[in-house]
TIDRENGU-915642 format. One line per field, with one value per residue (C-alpha): residue number from 1; y, z, x. Coordinates in Angstrom, 1 decimal. Each point is the difference from the previous one (the first is absolute). Last residue first. Layout:
REM residues N
nr = (NUM | ...)
Y = (Y | ...)
Z = (Z | ...)
X = (X | ...)
END
This chain:
REM residues 363
nr = (363 | 362 | 361 | 360 | 359 | 358 | 357 | 356 | 355 | 354 | 353 | 352 | 351 | 350 | 349 | 348 | 347 | 346 | 345 | 344 | 343 | 342 | 341 | 340 | 339 | 338 | 337 | 336 | 335 | 334 | 333 | 332 | 331 | 330 | 329 | 328 | 327 | 326 | 325 | 324 | 323 | 322 | 321 | 320 | 319 | 318 | 317 | 316 | 315 | 314 | 313 | 312 | 311 | 310 | 309 | 308 | 307 | 306 | 305 | 304 | 303 | 302 | 301 | 300 | 299 | 298 | 297 | 296 | 295 | 294 | 293 | 292 | 291 | 290 | 289 | 288 | 287 | 286 | 285 | 284 | 283 | 282 | 281 | 280 | 279 | 278 | 277 | 276 | 275 | 274 | 273 | 272 | 271 | 270 | 269 | 268 | 267 | 266 | 265 | 264 | 263 | 262 | 261 | 260 | 259 | 258 | 257 | 256 | 255 | 254 | 253 | 252 | 251 | 250 | 249 | 248 | 247 | 246 | 245 | 244 | 243 | 242 | 241 | 240 | 239 | 238 | 237 | 236 | 235 | 234 | 233 | 232 | 231 | 230 | 229 | 228 | 227 | 226 | 225 | 224 | 223 | 222 | 221 | 220 | 219 | 218 | 217 | 216 | 215 | 214 | 213 | 212 | 211 | 210 | 209 | 208 | 207 | 206 | 205 | 204 | 203 | 202 | 201 | 200 | 199 | 198 | 197 | 196 | 195 | 194 | 193 | 192 | 191 | 190 | 189 | 188 | 187 | 186 | 185 | 184 | 183 | 182 | 181 | 180 | 179 | 178 | 177 | 176 | 175 | 174 | 173 | 172 | 171 | 170 | 169 | 168 | 167 | 166 | 165 | 164 | 163 | 162 | 161 | 160 | 159 | 158 | 157 | 156 | 155 | 154 | 153 | 152 | 151 | 150 | 149 | 148 | 147 | 146 | 145 | 144 | 143 | 142 | 141 | 140 | 139 | 138 | 137 | 136 | 135 | 134 | 133 | 132 | 131 | 130 | 129 | 128 | 127 | 126 | 125 | 124 | 123 | 122 | 121 | 120 | 119 | 118 | 117 | 116 | 115 | 114 | 113 | 112 | 111 | 110 | 109 | 108 | 107 | 106 | 105 | 104 | 103 | 102 | 101 | 100 | 99 | 98 | 97 | 96 | 95 | 94 | 93 | 92 | 91 | 90 | 89 | 88 | 87 | 86 | 85 | 84 | 83 | 82 | 81 | 80 | 79 | 78 | 77 | 76 | 75 | 74 | 73 | 72 | 71 | 70 | 69 | 68 | 67 | 66 | 65 | 64 | 63 | 62 | 61 | 60 | 59 | 58 | 57 | 56 | 55 | 54 | 53 | 52 | 51 | 50 | 49 | 48 | 47 | 46 | 45 | 44 | 43 | 42 | 41 | 40 | 39 | 38 | 37 | 36 | 35 | 34 | 33 | 32 | 31 | 30 | 29 | 28 | 27 | 26 | 25 | 24 | 23 | 22 | 21 | 20 | 19 | 18 | 17 | 16 | 15 | 14 | 13 | 12 | 11 | 10 | 9 | 8 | 7 | 6 | 5 | 4 | 3 | 2 | 1)
Y = (81.3 | -0.6 | 2.8 | 1.3 | 3.5 | 0.5 | -1.5 | 2.1 | 3.1 | -1.1 | -1.2 | 3.3 | 0.5 | -0.4 | 3.2 | 1.4 | 0.3 | 2.2 | 0.9 | 0.1 | 2.0 | 2.4 | 0.5 | 0.6 | 3.2 | 0.1 | 1.8 | 1.4 | -0.5 | 1.9 | 2.3 | -2.6 | -2.0 | -3.0 | -1.7 | 0.6 | -2.0 | -0.1 | -2.4 | -1.1 | -1.8 | -3.7 | -0.3 | 2.6 | 0.4 | 1.5 | 0.7 | 1.2 | 2.2 | 1.2 | 2.8 | 0.1 | -3.0 | -2.9 | 0.1 | -3.3 | -0.6 | -1.6 | -0.1 | -3.6 | -0.2 | -2.2 | -3.5 | -1.0 | -1.8 | 2.9 | 2.4 | -2.3 | -0.4 | 4.0 | 0.2 | -2.5 | 1.7 | 3.5 | -1.5 | -2.0 | 3.1 | 1.4 | -2.9 | 0.1 | 3.8 | -0.8 | -2.7 | 2.4 | 0.3 | 3.6 | 1.7 | -0.2 | -2.6 | -2.5 | -3.1 | -2.8 | 1.7 | 0.1 | -1.1 | -1.7 | -0.6 | -2.4 | -0.1 | 3.1 | -0.9 | 2.2 | 1.6 | -1.5 | 1.2 | 2.5 | 2.0 | 2.9 | -2.3 | -2.5 | -0.4 | -3.2 | 0.7 | -1.8 | 3.3 | -0.1 | -0.2 | -2.9 | -1.6 | -1.4 | -3.3 | -2.7 | 2.4 | -3.2 | 2.2 | 0.2 | -2.7 | 2.0 | 2.9 | 0.2 | 3.6 | 0.1 | 2.5 | 0.3 | 1.6 | -0.6 | -2.7 | -0.7 | -0.4 | -1.5 | 0.2 | 3.4 | 2.1 | 2.8 | 1.6 | 3.3 | 0.7 | 1.8 | -2.7 | -1.9 | -2.8 | -3.0 | -1.8 | -3.5 | -1.5 | -3.1 | -0.1 | -1.1 | 2.1 | 1.0 | -2.6 | 1.0 | 1.6 | 3.2 | 1.7 | 1.8 | 3.6 | 0.5 | 3.1 | 4.0 | 2.8 | -0.7 | -1.5 | -0.1 | -1.1 | -0.9 | 1.2 | 0.3 | 3.8 | 0.4 | -2.2 | 1.8 | 3.7 | -1.4 | -1.0 | 3.2 | 2.0 | -2.2 | 0.5 | 3.8 | -0.2 | -1.2 | -3.6 | -1.5 | 0.0 | -2.4 | 0.4 | 2.1 | -0.5 | -3.5 | -2.7 | -1.6 | -1.4 | -0.5 | -0.8 | -1.5 | -0.1 | -2.1 | 1.0 | 1.0 | -3.7 | -0.6 | 3.9 | 0.2 | -2.9 | 1.0 | 3.5 | -1.4 | -2.1 | 2.6 | 2.0 | -2.6 | -0.5 | 3.3 | 0.7 | 0.7 | -3.3 | -2.2 | -0.9 | -0.6 | -1.3 | 0.2 | -2.0 | -3.2 | -3.0 | 1.1 | 0.3 | -3.4 | -1.4 | 2.1 | -1.3 | -3.4 | 0.9 | 1.8 | -3.1 | -2.2 | 2.2 | -0.1 | -3.8 | -0.4 | 2.4 | -2.0 | 1.9 | 0.9 | 3.3 | 2.5 | 3.6 | 2.9 | -2.9 | -1.1 | 2.4 | 0.9 | -1.9 | 1.9 | -0.4 | -3.0 | 1.8 | -1.1 | 0.0 | -2.3 | -0.3 | -3.0 | -2.2 | -3.5 | -1.3 | -2.2 | -2.7 | -0.6 | 0.4 | 3.3 | 1.5 | 0.9 | 2.7 | 1.1 | 1.0 | 3.6 | -1.9 | -0.5 | -2.1 | -1.3 | 0.5 | -1.3 | -2.6 | -0.1 | -0.1 | 1.5 | -0.4 | 2.9 | -0.7 | 1.3 | 1.6 | 1.3 | -3.0 | -2.1 | 2.9 | -0.1 | 3.3 | 0.5 | 3.0 | -0.3 | -3.2 | 2.2 | 1.7 | -2.5 | 0.3 | 3.6 | 1.3 | -2.1 | 0.2 | 4.0 | -0.1 | -2.4 | 2.1 | 1.9 | -3.5 | -0.4 | -3.7 | -1.5 | -3.6 | -3.6 | 1.4 | -1.2 | 2.4 | -0.5 | 1.1 | -1.2 | 1.7 | -1.2 | 3.0 | 2.8 | -1.6 | 0.1 | 3.1 | 2.3 | -2.7 | -1.0 | 3.8 | 0.7 | -3.1 | 1.0 | 3.8 | -0.9 | -3.3 | -3.0 | -0.1 | -1.0 | 0.5 | -2.3 | 1.2 | -2.8 | 1.0 | -1.8 | -2.1)
Z = (124.3 | -2.3 | -2.3 | -2.7 | 0.7 | 3.3 | -1.4 | -3.3 | 1.7 | 2.1 | -2.9 | -1.9 | -1.5 | 3.6 | 0.4 | -3.5 | 0.1 | 2.3 | 2.4 | -2.4 | -2.6 | 2.8 | 1.5 | -3.5 | -0.2 | -2.1 | -3.0 | 0.0 | -2.4 | 0.8 | 2.9 | 1.8 | -0.4 | -2.6 | -0.1 | -1.6 | 1.0 | 0.1 | 1.6 | 2.5 | 3.3 | -0.9 | -3.4 | -2.5 | 0.3 | -2.6 | 1.4 | -2.9 | -0.8 | -3.3 | -0.2 | -1.1 | 2.4 | -1.8 | 0.5 | 1.2 | 0.4 | 3.0 | -1.0 | -0.3 | 0.3 | 2.6 | 0.2 | 2.8 | -2.3 | -2.0 | 2.5 | 1.1 | -3.6 | -0.4 | 3.6 | -1.0 | -3.5 | 1.5 | 2.5 | -2.5 | -2.2 | 3.0 | 0.3 | -3.8 | 0.6 | 2.8 | -2.0 | -2.7 | -3.8 | -0.5 | -1.1 | -2.7 | 1.0 | -3.0 | 2.1 | 0.3 | 2.4 | 2.8 | 0.1 | -2.4 | 1.1 | -1.7 | 1.8 | -1.9 | -3.3 | -3.5 | 1.0 | 2.7 | 3.0 | 1.9 | 1.5 | -2.3 | -3.0 | -1.4 | -3.0 | 0.2 | -0.6 | -2.6 | -1.2 | -3.2 | 2.0 | 1.0 | -1.5 | 2.4 | 1.3 | -2.5 | -1.8 | -0.6 | 1.2 | 3.4 | 1.7 | -1.5 | 2.7 | 2.2 | -1.1 | -0.5 | 1.7 | -1.7 | 2.0 | 2.8 | -1.6 | 2.2 | -0.7 | 1.5 | -0.3 | -1.7 | -2.4 | -1.8 | -3.3 | -0.8 | -4.0 | 0.7 | -1.0 | 2.9 | -0.5 | 2.3 | 1.4 | 2.0 | 3.2 | 1.1 | 2.9 | -1.0 | 0.7 | -3.5 | -2.4 | -1.7 | -3.3 | 1.3 | -2.2 | -3.4 | -0.6 | 3.4 | 1.0 | 0.6 | 1.2 | 3.5 | 1.5 | 3.6 | 2.5 | 3.6 | 2.4 | 2.9 | 0.4 | -3.8 | 0.2 | 3.0 | -1.8 | -3.2 | 1.9 | 1.7 | -3.3 | -1.6 | 3.1 | -0.3 | -3.7 | 0.3 | -1.1 | -3.5 | -1.2 | 2.5 | -1.0 | -3.0 | -3.7 | -0.2 | -1.5 | 3.1 | 1.4 | 3.6 | 1.1 | 3.4 | 1.4 | 3.2 | 3.1 | 1.8 | 0.1 | 2.0 | -0.5 | -3.4 | -1.3 | 1.5 | -1.5 | -3.5 | -0.1 | 1.1 | -2.9 | -2.6 | 1.4 | 0.1 | -3.6 | -1.1 | -1.9 | -0.9 | 3.0 | -0.4 | 3.3 | 0.6 | 2.8 | -0.4 | 2.6 | 2.0 | -3.1 | -0.9 | 3.3 | 0.6 | -3.6 | 1.4 | 3.2 | -2.0 | -2.1 | 2.9 | 1.9 | -3.1 | -0.1 | 3.7 | -0.4 | -3.3 | -2.9 | -1.6 | -2.1 | 3.1 | -0.7 | 0.3 | -0.1 | -2.7 | -3.2 | 0.3 | -0.4 | 0.4 | 2.1 | -0.3 | 2.0 | -1.8 | 2.2 | -0.9 | 1.7 | -0.1 | -0.9 | -1.7 | 0.0 | -2.8 | 0.3 | -3.3 | 2.1 | -1.7 | 1.5 | -1.5 | 2.2 | 0.4 | -1.2 | -1.7 | -1.8 | 0.9 | -1.6 | 0.5 | 3.7 | 2.3 | 2.4 | 4.1 | 0.8 | 3.6 | 1.7 | 2.3 | 3.3 | 2.0 | -2.6 | 2.6 | 0.7 | -3.2 | -2.5 | 1.4 | 1.0 | -1.5 | 0.0 | 3.4 | -1.0 | -1.9 | 3.1 | 0.4 | -3.7 | 0.1 | -3.1 | -2.1 | 2.5 | 0.3 | -3.9 | 0.3 | 3.0 | -2.3 | -1.2 | 2.8 | -1.0 | 0.7 | 0.6 | -1.8 | -3.5 | -3.1 | 0.6 | 0.1 | 3.3 | 0.4 | 2.5 | 1.2 | 1.4 | 2.5 | 2.4 | -2.4 | -1.8 | 1.4 | -0.1 | -3.6 | -1.0 | 1.7 | -1.7 | -3.4 | 0.4 | 1.4 | -1.8 | 0.0 | -3.5 | -1.5 | 2.9 | -0.3 | 2.1 | 0.5 | 1.6 | 2.9 | -0.1)
X = (82.1 | 3.2 | 0.7 | -1.9 | -1.0 | 2.1 | 3.0 | -0.5 | -0.1 | 3.4 | 1.7 | -0.8 | 3.6 | 1.4 | 2.0 | -0.5 | -3.7 | -2.0 | 2.7 | 3.0 | -2.0 | -1.2 | 3.7 | 1.3 | -2.3 | -3.0 | -1.1 | -3.6 | -2.7 | -3.1 | -1.1 | -1.9 | 3.1 | 0.7 | 3.8 | 3.1 | 3.0 | 3.8 | 2.3 | 2.5 | 0.1 | -1.2 | 1.6 | -0.3 | -3.9 | -2.4 | -3.5 | -2.1 | -3.1 | -1.1 | -2.4 | -3.6 | -0.9 | -1.9 | -3.6 | -1.6 | -3.5 | -2.2 | -3.8 | -0.9 | -3.7 | -1.4 | -1.1 | 2.4 | 2.5 | -0.3 | 1.2 | 2.7 | 1.2 | 0.1 | 1.6 | 2.8 | 0.5 | 0.7 | 2.5 | 1.5 | 0.9 | 1.7 | 2.0 | 1.0 | 0.8 | 2.6 | 1.6 | 0.6 | -0.8 | 0.2 | -2.9 | -2.9 | -2.2 | 0.1 | 0.2 | 2.5 | 2.2 | -2.2 | -3.8 | -2.7 | -3.4 | -2.8 | -3.4 | -1.7 | 1.7 | -0.3 | 3.5 | 2.2 | -1.4 | 2.4 | -2.8 | 1.3 | -0.2 | 2.6 | 1.8 | 2.7 | 3.6 | 2.2 | 1.7 | -1.9 | -3.5 | -1.6 | -2.9 | -2.4 | -1.3 | 0.4 | 2.5 | 2.3 | 3.2 | -1.7 | 2.6 | 2.7 | -0.7 | 3.2 | 0.9 | 4.0 | 2.2 | 3.3 | 2.5 | 2.8 | 2.3 | 3.0 | 3.6 | 3.2 | 3.7 | 0.0 | 2.0 | -1.9 | 1.7 | -1.4 | -0.7 | -3.1 | -2.3 | 1.4 | 2.7 | -0.1 | 3.3 | -0.5 | 1.0 | -2.5 | -2.2 | -3.2 | -3.2 | -0.5 | 1.6 | 3.2 | 0.5 | -1.2 | -2.6 | 0.8 | 0.9 | -1.0 | -2.2 | 0.5 | -1.8 | 1.0 | 3.4 | -0.5 | 2.8 | -1.1 | 2.6 | -2.3 | 0.0 | -0.4 | -3.1 | -1.2 | 0.3 | -1.5 | -2.8 | -0.2 | 0.0 | -2.6 | -2.5 | 0.5 | -0.3 | -3.5 | -1.1 | -1.3 | 3.8 | 0.9 | 3.8 | 0.8 | 1.3 | -1.4 | 2.3 | 0.9 | 3.3 | 0.8 | 3.1 | 1.2 | 3.7 | -0.1 | 1.4 | -3.1 | -1.2 | -3.2 | -1.3 | 1.5 | -2.0 | -3.4 | 0.6 | 1.0 | -3.0 | -2.2 | 0.9 | -0.4 | -3.3 | -1.1 | 1.2 | 3.5 | 0.2 | 2.7 | 2.1 | 3.6 | 1.9 | 3.9 | 1.5 | -1.8 | 0.3 | -2.9 | -1.8 | 0.4 | -0.8 | -3.2 | -1.1 | 0.0 | -1.8 | -2.8 | -0.6 | 0.3 | -2.8 | -2.2 | 0.4 | -1.1 | -3.0 | -1.4 | -1.1 | 3.5 | 0.6 | 0.3 | -0.5 | 2.4 | 2.9 | -1.0 | -1.4 | -3.8 | -3.3 | -3.6 | -3.0 | -2.1 | -3.1 | -3.1 | -2.9 | -3.1 | -3.2 | -2.6 | 2.9 | 0.8 | 3.5 | 0.7 | 2.9 | 2.3 | 3.1 | 0.8 | -3.4 | -3.1 | -1.7 | -3.7 | -3.3 | 0.8 | 2.7 | 3.5 | 2.9 | 3.6 | 0.0 | 2.8 | 0.1 | 0.4 | -3.7 | -0.5 | -3.4 | -1.7 | -1.2 | 3.1 | 2.3 | 2.7 | 2.3 | -0.9 | 1.3 | 3.5 | 1.0 | 3.6 | 2.4 | 1.4 | 1.7 | 2.4 | 1.8 | 2.6 | 0.9 | 1.1 | 0.8 | -2.6 | -2.7 | 0.4 | -0.3 | -3.2 | -1.5 | -2.7 | -0.9 | -2.2 | -0.8 | -3.4 | 0.7 | -0.2 | 0.5 | -1.9 | -2.8 | -3.7 | -2.0 | -3.5 | -2.0 | -3.3 | -1.8 | 0.1 | 2.5 | 2.6 | -1.0 | 2.7 | 2.8 | -0.8 | 0.0 | 3.4 | 1.5 | -1.3 | 1.2 | 3.6 | 0.5 | -2.0 | -1.2 | -3.6 | -2.5 | -3.0 | -2.9 | -2.5 | -3.6 | -1.1 | -2.8)
END
C-alpha cells in the first residue's frame, strides 16, 4: 500500500514538494485556492491586466496522481489534519507549507482564479485614473510596485514613505547607490526616516484624493495609496499546540533536515520555519527539494540525509519593471552585486513565468 503524504499549503514550497512526490506516494495537497499562484507577478498583473493570466498554474493540470482538497487546516497532529469543513485527512507524512500573508496587491486575497483576476482588474482601473500614488513601505515590494507603475505610466507621481533610514540595509552600498540612481532616473520620490502621523483616511487601492502628514511635518497629497509592509506567518492552525509550540513570531522550529522538532515524518518548509534567513520564494523551493529527498529516502526504507543550510549572505533580485532593478547573487568568490541585465534576464523580464511554466505548466 502506498504511503500518504499530506502537504498543507500549495504555494511555492508546498507545490514544489507535491510535484516532486506525485509519482512516489499518494499526495494530498490541501489549499483553499484552485491554482498555484506565482505571486511574484501580482504587481505586474496589477499594472498590466492582459499579463495577469501568466500567474496561475491550476493544480489539476500538473498534479497527475495526487488529490487536491480545497479547504483550510484548522488543526494538525502527527497523524493528520483537521479541516475547516470538519473533514479529517490522515497522513503517513506531513509537510507544513502554509507560508505567509501580505498586503494586497502583492499577494491576492481571493481563493478562486477568476476572483483574483477581477480584483486586480478593479484595482488597475482605480490606479489608472490616479495621477499621484503613495506607497507605504520601501522594502522590495514597495520598490517593485513603484517600478511597475512607472514602467506603464511614466507620468504618474509616485512617492514611497518608510521609517527606515536606508534602503535595503542588509545589502552593500554599491547596490544601494545603484538603486537610488534608478529610482531618481524614474522620478520615484523617496521619503525615508519618516512615517505618517495617521493612516490615510481612504481605503488602500481605491482612488480618492487625500492629504497625509508625515512625522517630519511634510504634507503629501495623493489620489491612491498602497500598503507594502506587514508580513504575517500563516500558522494559526498550530495554535492548539497539538503538534508543536510556535516561536513568538508564529514560526515552527525545525531541524537541519527540516523536520518539525520531535517528529521524523513531519516537515515544515518556507516562511513558517524558524530558519534564520529572509523569507523568499526561492528559499522555500530549496526547502522543498530537501524535504522531497528525505521523504523519498524514507519511502524506500533509507535514512533521510538531506539537510538545509541557509546562505551566509542575503540574496535578492529586485526588478523595477521589466528592464530595471538591482540584485545580489552567490558566486564561488562570495556574494556579488549583479548588473541590470542580469536582474532582467533572471527575473524582471517575465517574473519567473518561464520557470514555472516548465515546472507546473500543462504536459
